[in-house]
C-alpha positions in Angstrom: -29.9 67.4 -50.4 -32.6 65.8 -48.4 -30.2 62.9 -47.5 -27.6 65.2 -46.3 -30.1 67.2 -44.2 -31.3 63.9 -42.5 -27.6 63.0 -41.7 -27.0 66.6 -40.1 -30.2 66.1 -37.9 -29.1 62.6 -36.8 -25.7 64.0 -35.7 -27.3 66.9 -33.9 -29.8 64.4 -32.1 -27.0 62.3 -30.9 -25.0 65.3 -29.6 -27.9 66.5 -27.7 -28.7 63.2 -26.3 -25.2 62.6 -25.1 -25.2 66.1 -23.7 -28.4 65.3 -21.7 -27.4 61.9 -20.4 -23.6 62.6 -19.7 -24.3 63.3 -15.9 -26.9 60.7 -15.0 -26.1 57.6 -13.0 -26.8 54.0 -14.0 -27.9 51.2 -11.5 -25.1 51.1 -8.7 -22.9 48.1 -8.5 -23.1 46.9 -5.0 -21.2 44.6 -2.9 -22.4 41.0 -2.2 -25.7 40.7 -0.2 -26.5 44.4 -0.5 -29.9 45.5 -2.0 -31.9 48.6 -3.1 -35.6 48.8 -3.5 -35.6 51.3 -6.4 -36.3 49.4 -9.8 -35.0 52.4 -12.1 -32.0 51.9 -14.5 -31.1 55.6 -14.7 -30.9 58.1 -11.8 -30.4 61.9 -12.1 -27.7 63.7 -10.1 -28.9 64.2 -6.6 -30.8 61.0 -6.3 -30.4 59.3 -3.1 -30.7 55.5 -2.6 -31.2 53.6 0.5 -29.1 50.4 1.0 -30.3 47.3 2.9 -29.2 43.8 3.6 -30.4 40.7 2.0 -32.6 38.4 4.2 -30.3 36.5 6.6 -27.7 39.3 6.8 -27.2 42.2 9.0 -25.6 45.6 8.4 -22.2 46.8 9.6 -20.8 50.2 10.0 -20.8 52.7 7.1 -23.3 55.2 5.3 -26.5 53.4 4.5 -27.2 55.7 1.6 -25.4 56.8 -1.6 -26.0 59.9 -3.8 -25.7 60.2 -7.6 -23.2 62.9 -8.1 -23.0 65.5 -11.0 -20.3 63.5 -12.4 -22.6 60.7 -13.1 -21.0 58.4 -10.4 -22.2 57.2 -7.2 -20.9 58.3 -3.8 -18.6 55.8 -1.9 -19.6 54.0 1.2 -18.0 51.4 3.7 -21.5 49.8 4.2 -21.4 46.0 4.1 -23.5 43.1 5.4 -22.4 40.1 7.3 -24.3 36.8 7.8 -26.4 36.2 10.8 -25.1 33.5 13.1 -27.0 30.9 15.1 -25.9 30.0 18.7 -23.6 27.0 19.5 -26.1 24.2 19.6 -26.6 22.3 22.9 -25.0 19.1 23.5 -27.0 16.1 22.3 -27.3 13.7 25.2 -25.9 10.2 24.1 -25.2 11.7 20.7 -23.4 14.2 18.7 -24.0 17.4 16.6 -21.7 17.7 13.5 -21.3 21.1 12.0 -18.5 23.1 10.4 -20.1 26.7 10.6 -23.1 28.4 12.3 -23.7 31.3 9.8 -26.9 31.7 7.9 -27.9 28.6 5.8 -25.3 26.5 7.5 -26.4 22.9 8.4 -25.8 20.6 11.3 -26.4 16.9 11.6 -27.5 14.9 14.7 -26.1 11.4 15.3 -26.8 9.1 18.1 -24.4 6.9 20.0 -24.5 3.2 19.4 -27.3 1.7 21.2 -29.5 4.9 20.8 -32.0 5.8 18.1 -32.8 9.4 16.9 -36.3 10.6 17.8 -36.9 13.8 15.6 -35.2 15.4 12.7 -31.7 14.3 11.7 -30.5 17.7 10.5 -31.4 21.4 10.7 -30.5 24.7 9.2 -29.6 28.1 10.5 -32.4 30.4 9.6 -32.2 34.3 8.6 -33.2 35.2 12.2 -30.3 33.5 13.7 -32.2 30.6 15.1 -31.9 26.9 14.3 -34.8 25.4 12.3 -37.1 23.4 14.5 -36.1 21.7 17.9 -33.3 19.4 18.6 -34.2 15.7 18.5 -33.4 13.2 21.3 -31.4 9.9 21.5 -33.6 7.2 22.9 -31.9 4.0 24.1 -32.6 0.9 22.2 -35.0 -1.3 23.9 -35.1 -5.1 24.5 -37.7 -7.5 25.6 -37.7 -9.5 28.8 -34.3 -11.2 29.2 -34.2 -15.0 28.3 -34.2 -17.4 31.1 -32.2 -20.6 30.4 -33.5 -24.0 31.6 -32.6 -24.6 35.3 -31.3 -21.1 35.7 -32.6 -18.1 37.7 -32.0 -14.4 37.2 -30.5 -12.2 40.0 -30.8 -8.5 39.2 -31.1 -5.1 40.7 -33.7 -3.6 38.6 -37.4 -4.3 38.9 -39.0 -5.5 35.6 -42.4 -3.7 35.0 -44.2 -2.9 31.8 -41.4 -0.7 30.6 -38.9 -2.6 28.3 -35.4 -3.0 29.2 -33.0 -0.6 27.5 -29.5 -0.6 26.0 -26.7 -1.4 28.5 -29.1 -3.2 31.1 -27.4 -5.9 32.7 -28.9 -9.2 34.3 -27.0 -12.0 36.1 -27.7 -15.6 36.2 -27.0 -18.4 38.6 -27.6 -22.1 38.5 -28.6 -24.2 41.6 -26.2 -27.1 42.6 -25.6 -29.7 41.5 -25.9 -27.7 38.2 -23.0 -25.5 37.2 -23.1 -22.3 35.0 -21.2 -22.3 31.6 -20.8 -19.2 29.6 -21.1 -15.7 30.6 -22.7 -15.1 34.2 -24.4 -12.1 32.8 -26.5 -10.9 29.7 -26.7 -7.5 28.3 -29.2 -5.5 26.2 -27.2 -4.8 23.1 -27.4 -2.0 20.5 -29.2 -4.4 18.2 -32.2 -4.6 20.5 -31.5 -8.2 21.6 -30.1 -9.7 24.6 -26.5 -11.1 24.5 -26.1 -15.1 24.7 -27.2 -16.3 28.1 -25.3 -19.0 29.9 -26.5 -22.8 30.2 -26.9 -24.9 33.3 -25.4 -28.3 33.1 -25.1 -31.1 35.6 -21.6 -31.7 36.9 -20.0 -34.5 39.0 -16.8 -35.4 40.4 -15.1 -38.9 41.1 -14.5 -40.0 44.5 -12.3 -37.5 46.4 -8.8 -38.5 46.9 -7.4 -39.9 50.0 -4.4 -38.3 51.8 -1.4 -39.9 53.4 -1.5 -39.8 57.3 -4.8 -38.2 57.1 -8.6 -38.9 56.7 -11.8 -37.4 55.2 -15.1 -36.7 56.7 -17.2 -38.1 53.8 -18.2 -41.6 53.0 -17.0 -43.1 49.9 -19.4 -42.5 47.1 -19.2 -43.2 43.5 -20.2 -39.6 42.3 -20.1 -36.3 44.0 -21.8 -33.3 42.5 -21.0 -29.8 41.9 -20.4 -27.7 45.1 -20.3 -30.7 47.3 -17.7 -30.6 49.9 -15.3 -33.0 51.7 -13.3 -32.1 54.9 -9.8 -33.5 55.8 -8.1 -33.8 59.1 -4.6 -35.4 59.9 -3.7 -38.2 62.1 -2.3 -37.2 65.7 0.9 -35.1 65.6 0.6 -34.5 61.9 -0.1 -31.0 60.6 -2.6 -30.2 57.8 -1.4 -27.8 55.1 -3.6 -26.4 52.8 -7.4 -26.0 52.8 -9.2 -28.3 55.2 -12.2 -28.6 52.8 -12.2 -29.3 49.1 -15.1 -28.8 46.7 -16.4 -30.4 43.4 -15.5 -27.7 40.9 -17.3 -26.9 37.6 -14.5 -28.7 35.8 -15.6 -31.9 37.3 -12.5 -32.1 39.4 -11.8 -31.6 43.0 -10.1 -28.4 44.2 -6.5 -29.2 45.6 -6.5 -31.3 48.5 -4.4 -30.7 51.6 -1.3 -32.8 52.8 -0.4 -33.8 56.2 3.1 -32.9 57.4 5.0 -35.2 59.8 6.5 -33.7 63.2 10.1 -33.7 63.6 12.1 -35.6 66.1 14.8 -33.4 67.7 17.2 -36.1 67.8 19.1 -34.7 70.9 18.6 -35.9 74.4 20.6 -33.6 76.4 20.6 -29.8 76.4 18.2 -26.8 76.4 16.1 -25.2 73.6 13.9 -22.2 73.0 10.5 -23.4 71.9 7.3 -21.7 71.7 8.8 -18.7 73.6 9.9 -20.9 76.5 13.3 -22.3 77.4 13.0 -26.0 77.8 15.3 -28.9 78.9 15.2 -31.6 76.2 14.1 -34.0 79.0 11.0 -32.0 79.5 10.1 -31.7 75.7 7.0 -34.1 75.2 7.9 -37.1 73.1 11.2 -35.3 72.1 9.3 -33.8 69.0 8.2 -30.6 67.5 5.5 -30.1 65.0 5.7 -29.1 61.1 6.7 -25.5 60.6 7.4 -25.0 64.3 10.8 -22.9 65.1 13.2 -24.3 67.6 16.3 -22.4 68.6 19.5 -24.4 69.8 22.2 -22.7 71.8 25.7 -22.6 70.6 28.8 -21.4 72.3 31.0 -18.4 71.3 34.2 -19.6 72.6 36.1 -16.5 71.8 33.9 -14.1 73.8 32.6 -16.9 76.1 29.0 -16.3 75.6 26.1 -18.2 74.2 23.7 -17.6 71.4 20.6 -19.1 69.9 20.3 -20.4 66.3 16.6 -20.8 65.1 15.8 -23.7 62.8 12.4 -24.9 61.5 10.8 -28.2 61.3 9.8 -29.0 57.8 7.7 -32.1 57.2 9.8 -34.5 59.6 13.1 -32.9 58.9 15.0 -30.7 61.6 18.6 -30.0 60.8 20.4 -29.3 64.0 23.0 -26.5 63.7 26.5 -27.6 63.1 27.5 -25.2 66.0 25.6 -27.1 68.4 27.3 -29.6 70.6 25.5 -32.0 72.9 26.9 -32.0 76.4 28.2 -35.1 78.0 25.9 -36.8 80.7 28.4 -35.7 83.3 28.4 -32.0 82.4 24.6 -32.1 81.7 23.9 -33.6 85.2 26.6 -32.0 87.2 27.5 -28.7 85.6 24.5 -27.7 83.6 25.0 -24.0 84.5 28.1 -23.9 82.2 25.9 -24.7 79.1 25.7 -22.0 76.4 22.0 -21.6 77.2 22.8 -20.8 80.8 25.7 -18.3 80.4 25.9 -14.8 79.4 24.3 -14.4 76.0 26.2 -12.7 73.1 
């Protein structure tokens, strides 16, 4: 009898408890990054809870409170939280900022270009307040010591060397004083490793005796050796024309630069007639020595028999060769002396 009574009392208690708790609310299920301050587990109808965002997040539109309804469920809201964003980082001079996002807890890395070293932190994080943690680093150029000066060489540079070291990208130039010649690069550069690139070397260079030229002569006396940058001048015999440079130089290769040549004048080879030479019409008997110089232009007059007019045919003297035009006819002595006005050079021109 007592056991049956206990069973009845237990059922009554469970029914009473269910009746008492059927319209209360449990802890609300919230969207990601939304919080409530209240630590209770059970809330009576009418209880109102304030919603807030986790640290690093900001609220969007929507009701910021929810209420426990009589049905034991919480009211609905569109309230949500979005992450805070940090500003676009400023460009890193001589470097690069690497990141995929700018929202809260995102990270970015700093990398310097070749020849520069990072001064400061190599990474940072977007904080809860929308600011990047700390200040941006700087990319400082790699430094080199004083540039090396090879034996017998001297520096030529625009910068002024002081107590400050040379930095990445600085360039110095070298030169050697004759009779020494420079071998290798004419410049050295402060490299990204913090050392100067390989400087040149200065070596003594000599050339054999300068070559002689046909129909010409040189200004220098015959020596067994001539040294780098020494020069020799050439000239030609009378009536010969110098072609090429008049001065040659002992080059770094130990050989002379190309010497000139002396080109021969041309004998006209015709005794009677009139030519156009150096802008003037000349009777051949008045042409000095009956010759013209190398590369000179000479015009011979030919007859157009059909139209009875004359015309000039220009030709050029090339190293002693002057090819008279086939149309030119040398007049007889009689015509040349007695009737020169009938020559192609004297009649109407075509």
